[in-house]
C-alpha positions in Angstrom: 84.1 89.9 -1.2 84.9 91.2 2.3 87.6 88.5 2.8 89.2 89.3 -0.7 89.2 93.1 0.0 90.8 92.6 3.4 93.4 90.3 1.9 94.3 92.7 -0.9 94.5 95.6 1.5 96.8 93.7 3.8 99.1 92.8 0.9 99.3 96.5 -0.2 100.0 97.7 3.3 102.7 95.0 3.8 104.3 95.8 0.5 104.5 99.5 1.5 106.0 98.6 4.8 108.5 96.1 3.3 109.8 98.7 1.0 111.6 100.2 4.0 113.7 97.1 4.3 116.2 96.6 1.4 116.3 93.2 -0.1 119.1 92.1 -2.4 118.5 89.3 -4.8 121.5 87.1 -5.6 121.8 85.5 -9.0 123.3 82.1 -9.6 126.8 81.7 -10.9 128.5 79.3 -13.3 126.9 76.8 -15.6 128.6 73.4 -15.1 129.0 71.8 -18.6 131.6 69.0 -18.4 133.7 66.9 -16.1 133.0 65.3 -12.7 130.6 66.8 -10.2 128.4 65.6 -7.3 125.4 66.5 -5.3 127.3 66.0 -2.0 126.5 66.3 1.6 128.6 67.3 4.6 127.6 67.4 8.3 127.5 70.9 9.7 125.8 72.4 12.8 123.6 69.3 13.3 122.4 69.2 9.7 123.3 67.4 6.5 124.4 70.2 4.3 124.0 69.8 0.5 126.4 71.4 -1.9 127.7 71.1 -5.5 131.2 69.6 -5.5 133.4 69.8 -8.6 136.4 67.7 -9.4 139.7 68.4 -11.2 138.2 68.2 -14.7 135.0 70.2 -14.1 134.3 72.9 -16.8 131.9 75.9 -16.7 130.2 77.4 -19.7 131.7 80.9 -19.2 135.2 79.5 -18.4 134.9 80.3 -14.7 137.4 78.0 -12.9 135.3 75.6 -10.9 137.8 72.9 -10.4 138.2 71.5 -6.9 135.4 73.9 -5.7 132.2 73.8 -3.8 129.0 75.8 -4.4 125.7 75.9 -2.6 123.1 74.1 -4.7 121.5 77.4 -5.8 124.8 79.1 -6.7 125.4 77.1 -10.0 123.5 75.4 -12.8 123.9 71.9 -14.4 123.8 71.8 -18.2 122.2 68.9 -20.0 123.3 69.6 -23.6 121.7 68.9 -26.9 124.5 66.5 -27.6 122.7 64.2 -25.1 119.4 64.5 -26.9 118.1 61.3 -28.5 115.0 59.8 -30.0 114.5 56.8 -27.8 113.7 53.2 -29.0 111.3 51.0 -27.2 112.3 50.1 -23.7 112.6 53.5 -22.1 109.1 53.8 -20.9 110.4 54.0 -17.3 111.5 57.5 -18.2 108.1 58.6 -19.4 109.4 58.5 -23.0 107.9 56.1 -25.4 109.4 54.8 -28.6 110.1 57.7 -30.9 109.9 60.3 -28.1 112.6 62.8 -27.1 115.0 62.3 -24.2 117.8 64.4 -22.8 120.1 62.6 -20.4 123.4 62.8 -18.4 125.4 59.6 -18.6 126.5 57.3 -15.8 130.1 57.2 -17.2 132.4 60.0 -18.2 132.0 61.5 -21.7 134.0 64.4 -23.2 132.0 67.7 -23.0 129.2 66.4 -20.8 128.7 66.5 -17.0 129.3 63.3 -15.1 127.0 64.1 -12.1 126.3 61.9 -9.2 125.7 61.8 -5.5 128.4 61.7 -2.8 128.8 61.2 0.9 132.6 61.3 0.8 132.8 64.2 3.3 131.1 62.0 6.0 133.2 59.9 8.3 131.7 56.3 8.2 132.3 55.7 11.9 130.0 58.7 12.7 127.0 57.2 11.1 124.6 54.3 11.8 123.5 52.9 8.5 123.3 54.5 5.1 122.5 58.1 4.2 119.1 58.1 2.5 118.5 60.4 -0.5 115.0 61.3 -1.5 113.4 63.3 -4.3 111.0 65.5 -2.3 109.8 68.2 -4.6 109.8 69.3 -8.3 109.9 73.1 -7.8 109.8 73.9 -11.5 109.7 71.8 -14.7 108.4 72.3 -18.3 104.8 71.4 -18.9 104.1 67.7 -19.6 107.7 66.7 -18.7 109.1 63.8 -16.7 112.4 63.4 -14.8 114.0 60.1 -14.0 117.2 59.1 -12.2 118.4 55.6 -12.8 121.4 53.3 -13.0 122.2 50.7 -15.6 123.4 47.5 -13.7 124.3 44.0 -14.6 120.8 43.0 -13.6 119.0 45.7 -15.7 117.7 49.2 -15.0 117.5 50.4 -11.4 115.2 53.4 -11.2 116.0 55.6 -8.2 113.7 58.6 -8.7 110.9 59.4 -11.2 108.1 61.8 -11.6 105.7 59.5 -13.6 103.5 59.4 -10.5 103.3 61.1 -7.1 106.6 61.3 -5.1 106.8 58.9 -2.3 108.7 56.0 -0.7 109.7 54.6 -4.1 111.8 57.8 -4.8 114.5 56.9 -2.3 117.9 55.3 -2.3 120.7 54.8 0.3 124.4 55.5 0.1 126.9 54.6 2.8 128.8 57.4 4.5 132.1 58.0 2.7 130.7 56.8 -0.6 130.0 57.9 -4.1 127.4 56.9 -6.8 127.2 57.9 -10.5 123.8 57.8 -12.1 121.9 58.6 -15.3 119.6 61.6 -15.4 116.7 61.7 -17.9 114.5 64.7 -18.9 111.7 64.4 -21.5 111.4 68.1 -22.4 113.9 71.0 -22.8 113.7 73.8 -20.2 114.6 74.4 -16.6 114.1 71.7 -14.0 114.5 72.7 -10.3 114.6 69.5 -8.2 114.7 69.3 -4.4 116.5 66.4 -2.8 116.5 65.5 0.9 119.1 63.5 2.8 118.5 61.7 6.1 120.8 59.8 8.3 121.4 58.7 11.9 124.4 60.3 13.6 125.9 58.0 16.3 126.0 60.9 18.7 123.3 63.4 17.5 120.7 60.9 16.4 118.5 61.4 13.3 119.5 64.4 11.1 118.3 65.7 7.8 119.0 68.3 5.2 117.8 69.4 1.7 119.0 71.2 -1.4 117.5 72.5 -4.6 119.5 71.8 -7.8 118.8 73.5 -11.1 119.2 71.8 -14.5 119.3 73.6 -17.8 118.1 71.1 -20.4 118.9 71.8 -24.0 121.5 74.3 -25.4 118.9 77.0 -25.9 117.8 77.0 -22.2 119.2 79.9 -20.2 118.8 81.1 -16.7 117.4 84.4 -17.9 116.0 86.9 -15.5 115.3 84.5 -12.8 112.7 85.1 -10.1 112.7 83.6 -6.7 109.1 84.5 -5.9 107.5 82.9 -9.0 106.1 80.2 -6.8 103.7 78.8 -9.3 106.3 78.9 -12.1 104.1 80.9 -14.6 106.9 83.2 -15.6 106.1 86.2 -13.3 105.5 87.2 -9.7 101.9 88.0 -9.2 99.0 87.9 -6.8 98.7 84.1 -7.2 102.2 83.7 -5.8 101.1 85.9 -2.9 98.1 83.8 -2.2 100.2 80.6 -2.0 102.6 82.2 0.4 99.7 83.6 2.4 98.0 80.3 2.7 101.2 78.7 4.1 102.4 81.6 6.2 103.6 80.3 9.6 104.4 76.8 8.3 107.4 75.7 10.3 108.0 72.1 9.4 109.7 70.9 6.2 108.2 73.8 4.1 109.0 73.6 0.3 109.5 76.3 -2.2 106.1 75.5 -3.6 104.7 76.4 -0.1 106.4 79.8 -0.2 109.7 78.9 1.4 111.6 81.3 -0.8 114.9 81.4 1.2 114.9 77.6 1.5 115.2 77.6 5.3 112.4 75.1 6.0 109.7 77.6 7.0 107.4 80.2 5.5 107.9 83.5 7.4 108.2 87.2 6.9 111.6 86.9 5.3 110.0 85.0 2.5 107.3 87.7 2.2 110.0 90.3 1.8 111.5 88.4 -1.1 108.1 88.2 -2.8 107.6 91.9 -2.2 111.0 92.8 -3.8 110.1 90.9 -7.0 106.3 91.6 -7.1 105.2 92.5 -10.7 108.4 91.2 -12.3 108.4 88.8 -15.2 111.1 86.4 -16.3 111.4 83.7 -18.9 108.5 81.6 -20.1 107.2 78.9 -17.7 109.6 76.1 -17.5 112.5 78.2 -18.7 113.0 80.5 -15.7 113.1 79.5 -12.1 113.9 80.9 -8.7 117.4 81.2 -7.3 118.5 81.9 -3.7 118.3 85.2 -1.9 121.4 86.9 -0.5 121.6 88.1 3.0 119.1 90.8 3.8 120.7 94.0 5.4 119.7 94.9 8.9 116.6 97.1 8.8 116.1 100.1 10.9 114.4 99.6 14.2 111.3 101.6 13.0 111.0 99.5 9.8 111.5 96.3 11.7 108.8 97.2 14.2 106.3 98.0 11.5 107.1 94.9 9.5 106.8 92.8 12.7 103.3 94.2 13.4 102.2 93.4 9.8 103.8 90.0 9.9 101.8 89.2 13.0 98.6 90.5 11.3 99.3 88.3 8.3 99.9 85.2 10.5 96.6 85.9 12.3 94.8 86.3 9.0 96.2 83.0 7.6 95.5 81.0 10.7 92.1 82.5 11.3 90.6 82.2 7.8 91.7 78.8 6.6 
């Protein structure tokens, strides 16, 4: 009881203090619905930087011109339309869909009115890299209940599964792509709704050594699925920002190594710190779409706070860090 009361009191005090620091929430932009696009990586400031890269034939749902453009992964959505919904026959069990089950997919080859979405390392100079760039599925941030996601290729030798969520993510959910390369794949989803998937890229730069990077991509599966009133801080994806989300962030406060959104890394910078807490504070009590239909998007830059507000928030941040470390 004493621990719970202190925890709640600290949350209330921090919320009051954080209100002195304005936080602006950015909403994602276009929904990519057709043409060629990639989950690509570039090398910037010692990191592999993920982006959404669109080709000459790329089309957006609201007719925004996205041709020959690049977006951060959280600045756009990828539509998986109902035209790609099918009742599968036997033989698709690797997707989590048995005979007679539903499956929504994106194809490995170009079709009119459907995204052709793959992975690309075309912005990397091959001579700068030792070996392939390794892509991994490292987190399912949000997905509909009882759903599965699979990434695979149809080859001359049969189906080559790259990623799947039928079991725990691990060393099987990895594939390599040479620098300067490109790879088209099939994407499968067993339920309509929003899927938010985190991919990680690793490579060895000939000068800088091992480097990494990650990005979270959002898929809208089914024509009826919309972005809605998206919430960054809905960590547990239950459709609202509540005390349970605060408890998750609190439990991981101070985590500085490879933090995920599910740990409370709301600004996707690899750690759980007071910046993430400010994002949660800004959305606390808000509700979005139903679970699996509304997911977090990225936060915009936070304006510089006043020195008084910054000092107060810093004190409370230190108190929160002490609490989390001392009571685990």
